C-alpha positions as CSV (number, residue, x, y, z in Angstrom):
1,M,16.2,-32.4,49.2
2,Q,18.5,-30.9,46.6
3,K,17.1,-29.3,43.8
4,E,18.8,-29.9,40.0
5,A,20.5,-26.8,39.1
6,R,17.9,-25.1,36.7
7,V,19.8,-24.4,33.4
8,N,19.7,-20.7,32.1
9,P,17.9,-20.5,28.3
10,L,20.1,-17.8,27.7
11,D,23.2,-20.6,27.5
12,Y,21.6,-22.3,24.3
13,Y,22.0,-18.6,22.4
14,V,25.4,-18.7,20.2
15,K,27.0,-15.3,20.1
16,E,29.2,-15.4,17.4
17,A,28.6,-15.6,13.5
18,P,27.7,-18.7,12.6
19,T,30.2,-21.2,11.7
20,D,29.8,-24.8,11.1
21,Q,32.2,-25.0,13.8
22,N,29.0,-23.7,15.8
23,V,26.9,-26.8,14.6
24,L,29.7,-29.5,16.3
25,D,30.2,-27.8,19.5
26,I,26.4,-28.0,20.3
27,F,27.7,-31.4,21.2
28,Q,31.5,-30.8,22.3
29,G,32.3,-33.8,24.8
30,H,30.3,-36.2,22.7
31,W,31.6,-36.8,19.3
32,S,33.1,-40.5,18.7
33,S,34.6,-39.2,15.3
34,A,37.2,-37.1,14.0
35,M,36.3,-34.7,11.2
36,P,38.1,-34.6,7.4
37,Q,41.2,-33.7,8.1
38,H,41.0,-31.0,5.2
39,T,38.2,-28.8,7.0
40,G,40.2,-27.8,10.2
41,L,36.8,-28.4,12.0
42,V,37.4,-30.3,15.4
43,S,34.7,-32.2,17.1
44,Q,35.7,-33.2,21.1
45,P,36.7,-35.7,21.8
46,G,36.3,-37.1,18.5
47,P,38.9,-40.3,18.5
48,A,38.1,-42.4,15.6
49,A,38.8,-41.4,12.3
50,L,35.7,-42.8,10.6
51,F,35.4,-39.9,7.6
52,E,38.7,-41.3,6.3
53,D,37.8,-45.2,7.3
54,D,40.2,-47.9,5.0
55,R,37.3,-50.3,5.7
56,L,34.9,-48.3,3.8
57,T,37.5,-48.1,0.9
58,W,38.2,-51.9,1.1
59,A,33.9,-52.5,1.0
60,E,33.5,-50.4,-2.0
61,Q,36.3,-52.0,-4.1
62,E,35.1,-55.7,-2.8
63,L,31.5,-54.6,-3.5
64,G,32.1,-53.2,-7.1
65,G,31.8,-49.7,-6.1
66,F,29.5,-47.6,-4.4
67,S,29.0,-44.8,-7.9
68,G,24.9,-45.1,-8.8
69,Q,24.1,-47.3,-5.9
70,R,21.3,-47.2,-3.1
71,I,22.7,-48.0,-0.1
72,L,21.2,-49.0,3.5
73,E,23.3,-48.1,6.1
74,L,22.1,-49.5,9.6
75,G,23.7,-47.3,12.9
76,P,25.8,-44.4,11.2
77,L,26.4,-43.0,14.4
78,E,27.3,-39.6,13.5
79,G,27.1,-40.2,9.5
80,A,30.7,-39.9,8.6
81,H,30.4,-43.7,6.3
82,S,27.3,-42.0,4.8
83,Y,29.3,-38.8,3.8
84,I,32.1,-41.2,2.0
85,C,28.9,-43.3,0.3
86,Q,27.9,-39.6,-1.0
87,Q,31.6,-38.5,-2.0
88,K,31.9,-42.0,-3.7
89,G,28.9,-41.4,-6.0
90,A,26.3,-43.2,-4.2
91,A,22.6,-42.5,-6.3
92,E,20.8,-42.7,-2.4
93,V,21.7,-43.4,1.2
94,V,19.0,-44.2,3.6
95,A,21.3,-44.5,7.1
96,V,18.5,-45.9,10.1
97,E,20.3,-44.7,13.7
98,A,18.2,-45.8,17.1
99,N,20.2,-43.2,19.3
100,S,18.8,-39.6,19.1
101,Q,21.8,-38.2,20.3
102,S,23.6,-40.4,17.6
103,F,20.7,-39.1,15.1
104,L,21.0,-35.5,15.7
105,R,24.6,-35.1,14.9
106,C,23.9,-37.0,11.7
107,L,21.7,-34.1,11.1
108,C,24.7,-32.0,11.9
109,I,26.6,-33.5,9.5
110,K,24.3,-33.5,7.2
111,E,24.0,-29.9,7.0
112,I,27.5,-28.9,7.5
113,F,28.3,-31.5,4.6
114,K,25.3,-30.7,2.9
115,L,24.4,-34.5,2.2
116,D,21.4,-34.3,-0.4
117,R,21.4,-37.6,-1.2
118,V,21.2,-38.8,2.4
119,T,18.3,-39.8,4.0
120,F,18.8,-40.4,8.3
121,K,15.9,-42.1,9.6
122,L,15.6,-42.4,13.4
123,G,14.4,-46.0,14.7
124,D,15.2,-49.4,15.4
125,L,17.2,-50.8,12.0
126,N,15.3,-54.4,12.8
127,M,11.9,-52.7,12.6
128,Y,12.9,-50.6,9.5
129,L,13.7,-54.5,8.3
130,R,10.0,-55.8,8.8
131,S,8.1,-53.2,8.3
132,G,8.2,-53.5,4.5
133,A,11.8,-52.1,3.6
134,P,12.4,-51.8,0.1
135,H,15.1,-54.0,-1.6
136,Y,18.7,-52.1,-1.8
137,D,21.8,-52.8,-4.3
138,I,24.2,-52.5,-0.8
139,V,23.8,-52.6,3.0
140,L,26.3,-51.4,5.0
141,A,26.5,-52.9,8.9
142,C,29.4,-51.6,10.1
143,G,30.0,-51.6,14.2
144,V,26.1,-53.1,14.3
145,L,25.9,-56.5,14.8
146,Y,27.9,-56.7,18.1
147,H,25.1,-54.7,19.5
148,M,22.0,-56.9,18.7
149,V,20.4,-58.9,21.0
150,D,19.5,-61.4,18.3
151,P,21.9,-60.9,15.4
152,L,20.2,-64.2,13.7
153,L,17.3,-61.9,12.9
154,T,19.4,-59.0,12.2
155,L,21.3,-60.8,9.9
156,R,18.2,-62.9,8.5
157,L,16.6,-59.6,8.2
158,I,19.3,-57.9,6.1
159,A,19.8,-61.1,3.6
160,E,15.8,-60.1,2.3
161,V,16.8,-56.9,1.5
162,S,20.2,-57.2,-0.6
163,D,22.4,-59.2,-2.2
164,R,25.4,-57.3,-0.8
165,L,26.5,-56.2,2.6
166,F,29.3,-55.1,4.2
167,L,29.7,-56.1,7.6
168,W,32.5,-55.0,10.4
169,T,31.9,-56.3,13.8
170,H,33.5,-58.5,16.9
171,Y,32.9,-61.8,17.6
172,Y,32.9,-64.0,20.5
173,D,36.1,-66.0,21.1
174,A,36.4,-67.9,24.2
175,D,40.2,-68.3,24.4
176,I,41.0,-64.8,23.3
177,I,38.3,-63.2,25.4
178,G,38.7,-65.7,28.4
179,A,42.7,-64.2,28.5
180,D,41.6,-60.9,29.1
181,R,40.3,-60.9,32.9
182,A,38.3,-57.2,32.6
183,Q,36.4,-58.6,29.3
184,A,35.8,-62.0,30.5
185,A,33.8,-60.6,33.6
186,T,31.5,-58.8,31.0
187,F,30.6,-62.2,29.4
188,E,28.4,-65.3,30.5
189,Q,28.9,-68.3,29.0
190,S,28.4,-69.3,26.0
191,E,24.7,-70.9,24.4
192,T,24.1,-72.3,21.1
193,R,21.1,-71.3,19.2
194,S,19.1,-73.8,15.9
195,F,18.4,-71.7,12.4
196,R,17.9,-73.9,9.2
197,G,19.5,-76.9,10.7
198,H,22.4,-75.3,12.0
199,E,23.9,-74.8,15.7
200,F,25.4,-71.2,15.9
201,K,27.4,-70.4,19.2
202,L,27.2,-67.0,20.7
203,A,28.0,-65.2,24.1
204,K,25.8,-62.7,26.1
205,K,28.0,-59.5,26.9
206,R,26.6,-57.3,29.2
207,Y,27.4,-53.5,29.1
208,E,27.8,-52.8,32.9
209,S,30.1,-49.6,33.2
210,A,29.7,-48.5,29.8
211,L,26.2,-47.0,30.4
212,N,27.8,-45.0,32.4
213,W,29.6,-42.8,30.0
214,D,27.9,-39.8,28.3
215,G,29.1,-41.3,24.6
216,F,27.4,-44.4,24.8
217,C,26.7,-45.6,21.2
218,G,25.7,-49.1,21.9
219,G,22.2,-51.1,21.6
220,A,19.1,-50.4,23.0
221,A,19.4,-52.9,25.8
222,P,21.8,-53.5,28.7
223,F,23.6,-56.8,26.9
224,A,24.0,-58.0,23.1
225,Y,25.1,-61.2,21.8
226,W,28.3,-61.6,20.0
227,L,28.6,-64.8,17.5
228,D,31.6,-66.8,17.3
229,R,33.7,-66.5,14.4
230,S,32.3,-70.0,12.4
231,S,29.2,-69.0,13.3
232,L,29.3,-65.7,12.0
233,L,30.3,-66.8,8.5
234,M,28.0,-70.4,8.1
235,L,25.2,-67.9,9.0
236,L,25.8,-65.6,6.2
237,E,27.1,-68.9,3.7
238,S,23.3,-70.3,5.0
239,L,21.4,-66.8,4.3
240,G,22.3,-67.3,0.4
241,Y,25.4,-65.4,0.1
242,D,28.1,-67.6,-1.8
243,R,31.0,-65.0,-2.3
244,L,32.5,-64.3,0.9
245,T,35.9,-61.7,1.5
246,I,37.2,-61.5,4.5
247,G,39.6,-58.3,5.6
248,F,40.6,-56.3,8.9
249,D,41.0,-59.4,10.8
250,H,42.0,-58.5,14.2
251,P,41.8,-61.2,16.8
252,S,43.8,-59.0,18.9
253,H,41.5,-55.9,18.6
254,P,41.3,-54.0,22.0
255,H,37.9,-54.3,22.4
256,G,37.5,-58.2,21.3
257,P,38.2,-59.6,18.1
258,S,36.9,-58.3,14.9
259,L,37.1,-58.6,11.4
260,A,34.9,-57.5,8.4
261,V,33.5,-59.2,5.4
262,C,32.1,-58.6,2.0
263,A,29.3,-61.1,1.4
264,V,27.5,-61.4,-2.4
265,R,25.0,-63.4,-3.7
266,T,25.6,-64.6,-6.7
267,T,22.4,-67.0,-7.5
268,D,18.7,-66.0,-7.1
269,S,17.8,-63.7,-4.5
270,K,14.9,-65.9,-3.6
271,S,17.0,-69.3,-3.1
272,F,17.2,-68.3,0.6
273,Q,14.2,-68.0,1.4
């Protein structure tokens, strides 16, 4: 039996002057986010411009601004949106991340950009929400819902802690996904679930080969459920969100149909319970 190559402990030492780039290089090859352009910092491979994300600019406008707000961010990935919230004047950001490697990268970002109004928490977001989470002015859930095993539960829990929600997610569309043979092969036949007298359609998606990627940042199970578009919007309305604004509506997104929703509950927050 072949022994695994032993890592030389001396390889963990950095033998040059301290820099922010040294911090990023701890996770070289595993970054999803490109650093802000003005910094000159390089994160590899870092394909996504999440530190300069138009979706957050739109959400801030639609939700009445981030300044002075207590914000709960679900699935911060690498802290890019947390950074934006602090830059926009948020009073406090609590960001809950389940992936331990992503959490450590968030701490790198917290240190580099001195995010003193951001607290990163390591753990399951549903468990956090159901364990007595306080009320927040705004919840950000960008790139999270389509990684959930029970998205109906996740949205119900979110609705219990905030009257304002920014959501960006992929959704299930049988025609669009069915036209892509490779993508369709990862989905099972759609099903319906009942909630508050309504029927919601969703489909099970398996991660399959994506689990072999070192930079995998999906959910904690080998599969997740995607709501279809009409079910997603109907669910938000059933939870008392009576003002829905849709943006970034991309049915032809290469990873599956997607959209952003800013949901606001203008009536008594207890009326949905």
